[in-house]
N, C-alpha and C positions, 0 to 999 in steps of 0.2 A: 339407359343413362337417365336418371331422374333428379336433374337439377330442375331449381326454379328459380325465374329469373322477377325481379320487382321493377317497378316502373322507373324507379331510380336507375336501377341497369341498361334499361332500355334508354332512359333517357342520357346516359354516357355512352352507349354506343352511336345515338343519333350524333352529339354531340361530336364524338371522333370522326364520324363519317363525313358531318358538315365541315370539319375543318380542313379536310385533306384537300380538295381540289373542286373549285366551281366547273369545269371541265365538262363533269361528269353528271350536270346539275339533273335530266331527267330521270337516269337514275338516282339519285338522290332522292329525287321526290317518290318515286314506286318505294324506296326502303323506307325512307318516312312512313308512309304508308302502311306497311307490313308492322314496324315498330309501335305504331301505336295501337295495332292492333292487338287484344290484349292475349293472344294467344300463340303458344311458344312454338306451334310445327310455322307460323308465320313468320316470326325472328330466324328460324332456323333456315328458311326459304331466303330469305334476303340476305342473309347469309352466303349462300350456296353461291346465289346472283352475285354477290359481290365479288366475290372468289371469282367468278368468272370473269368479273369485270374489270379486274386487275387492284379492286381496292385493299386486298390483302397486301401487297407488295407496297401500297403507299403507307398502307398501317403501319407495316414493320418498319419500314424506311422512318417514316418520325417516330416511332417508338424506337427506334435504333440511338436515331439523334438524342432523343430526351436522356434515356438510359444509360449513355455511354458518357455524361457527362453529368455529376452528384457534386452541386454548387455549395461550396463553405466558406467562410473565413474568419480564424480567430478573431479580427478587428471586434466584430458583434461581439463577443465574450469580453473583451477588453472594453469595450465601451459600456456592456450593462455593467462590470465591476465598478467602473469609474462612478458610476451614474448611483449604483448604491452605495457607496462609499462619500460621496457626497450627503447621502440622506443621512446616513450612518458610517462615520469614520472609525467606526468598531468592525464594523463589516469586511468579513473575507479577506482580515488582517494578514494570514499566511500565503494565502493567494496573490494576494498585493506584492509582497516579497519578492516569491517567483516571478513576477511580473519586472520589478525594480531590479533585479540580478541578474536576469536572463531576458529580459528585454521581450518577453511574449511568452506564452504556453505553448509552445509548439511541440517540444519535448512529453509534456504531459498529454496533449491532446493525442499523439502519436502512439503514444503506451494505452490509454484507454481505450483507442479504436482497437489495437491487438488484441487487448485482454480480454474484448466484450466481440472482436469479430467481425466487426462493422462493414467488411469490406467484401465487394464481389457483388450483394444481391442475387435474386434469383437467375437459372439459367432462364435464355429466351426460349420459348415455346410457342406452338402454332394452335393452340387448342381453342375453342369457343371460350371456355370460361377463362381464359389467360387475358383473350381480347378485349371480352366483355369487363378485366378488371383492371385494364389498361390505365383509364384516367385516374380511379383511385389509387393508384399504387403514387400517384405524385401530387396527391392532395395535398399531403405534405413531405416536405424534403426528409428524408430519414436521416441522414445526417445530424442535419439542424436539430431534429426531433431527439436524439440520443446525446448530442455531444452538447452539454448545459454546465451554466456554472456551479450548480450542485455537483454535478456527476464528476467533472473534474478538482472539484475541492473535498474528495473524498480522500482519506488518510492512506490508504494504498494508493490512490493514483500521485498524491503528492512526496509521499517518499520514493516514489519510482525511478525519479529525474538520474538519469547516469552519471550528471556531475554530482550527484547527491549521493551516490551509491558505490562508484567509483573508489578503489582502497588508492592511496598515493603511489603504487607500484604500479596499478593498473594505467593511471595517468603518465608515468614516468614511461613506461612503453612505447603508450601511442603516444607521446610529444617525439619521444627522439627513434622510434623505431618501426612507428603505425603498424602496431599490433594491438589489435582491438578483442577485448573478452567475446568468445561465440561469433568471433566474424565467419561468415564462408568463403573467406577468400584465403590464399594458402599465407603463411607468414612470408614477408619481402617479396611480394608479387606484385608487379607493375599494374596498379588499378586504373590508376588514372595517366594520359600523359597528353599535353596540349589541348587543356581545359575538354578532355573527352574522354569517356568511361571506355576500357578496354574491351570492345565487345567480342570478342572470341572466348575470354575468360569470363565474362557476364553470363554470355548464354550456354558456355559449361557449366559454370555452379547452378544456373537458376533450370536447367533440363535435368538436373538430378536430381533436385528438390520434389518433392511430393506435392501435389493439388491441396491447395488448404494451406500451404505456409505462408508463414509474413515474417517480412525481412525489414527492420529497421535501416533505412536509407540517411546517411547523412554527407552533408556539404558543408567543410567546415576550415576553417584554418587556424594557424597558431595566434595567439594573444598574451604575449608577456609570458614571464617562465612557469612552464607547466600547465599554461592554460589553452584552453580550446574556444573557439567562437564561432557559431555556425546556426545550422537550422536541421531540424528533424523530421523526415516524411516517413513514409510508409509503402513498401511493397507487398503485395500478396498475388499468387498463384491462383489462377482462378481454372486453367486450363493447362490442355497441352498448347504451347504457344500462345499463351492468352494470361493476361497479367491486369490486375487494377493497380495505381500508381494514385498516392494519395497524397496533398499536398496541405496543409493547414491555413495556407493562405489562398487557396482555390479549390481545394474539393476532391473528390476522387474521379479520376480518367478510367473507364473500364474497358477490357478487353482489346488492350495494347497486344500486337505481338510485338516481339523481341526487339525487332527494328525500330518499331515504335518507340517502347519501354526506353531503350537506350537514347534515343533522340530526345523523351522528355526528362531523361538523368544529366544528358550534355546541356540541354536548357536548365536547368537547378544549377548547375554548376557554374554558370555564367552570371546569371540571376543574381545569386548570394555570394558570387566573388569567391568562390572556395580554390583554395588550392589541395585541398586533399577530399577523399568522399570514403566512406565506408558504409560495409553493409554486413548487419549483425541478425545473428538467427534471431528471430522477434518471441519465438514459442521458448526457445533455450533461457532465452533473457528472462521474460514474464518470469518463467519456471523458477530462475536462480533467486529474482526476485522474493517469490514466493518462500524458499527456500531461508533468506536472510531474515523477510518478517517474522517467521515461524520462530527464526531463533533468538531476536529482539524481544519476541512476548515470554519466550521460556526463558530468559534472563532476565526479564522484567520480575519474572514468577520467584525466580531464583533468590534474586536480590530482595523482594518484599520478603520473603518465607525467612532470611539470614539476617535481616535488621528487624524482624518482629520480637518486639519485647518478650521477653520472658515474665 
């Protein structure tokens, strides 16, 4: 094992240990002295002593608390857009139209998350290297770094909105029969009852999905004729009975078991006053988008060729 650790790495270890507890003051001082020494064997010895004293348990506990919650709120992007448009009304015009029409960016953000596989993060490990890198991973919030106005303003993202790409027929059967394209639920199944998700059905369908699968989750209601209004979220299966839940208004909650995931879904139903919910296969939805966009490009090329003057 020939890893080398910089002074910065050692400072991060020191910060992590100092931040855990004041009750182990004497051992902390001893570890501090080891870390201040520039020899790698002393750093390893310090960690061996810390492990025996239960420091890793505390480290991992704090790490779990931090890593299970990755905060994000689309209001930050909305405020940035409004500020930029005050300075230059011509900027982000199309994105602003989406905001006015759909009251936010939840659908665009959710689609971008699926397109780029942003949920789940690294599996937790107990190696010295991972513990030493613990603090640096949280210097920047990965969702806040990835989800920017520039990213969601890309054409392929703006063209991905489900109400923009759905056909009249798809809207009709969704509105009247609650049948949705690429749904993971059986047609006519009772997916929700008394503001709660059908837990046995949810567990059955999610259990059958492969690890790494993404699901578009909607909590919504009817609005007018053939109109649907609600909120888009994302679920990712990260392991056996392990899921990430992403809400563009709050961020990602990691490593939820099926019971806690169902609780989180029930909370969303109440929060967004939904009378309906839908679970759509995220990968199939994105693949369908790619196919549609490809056809649109080819159609444009054919049209340009046909209309080209002789």
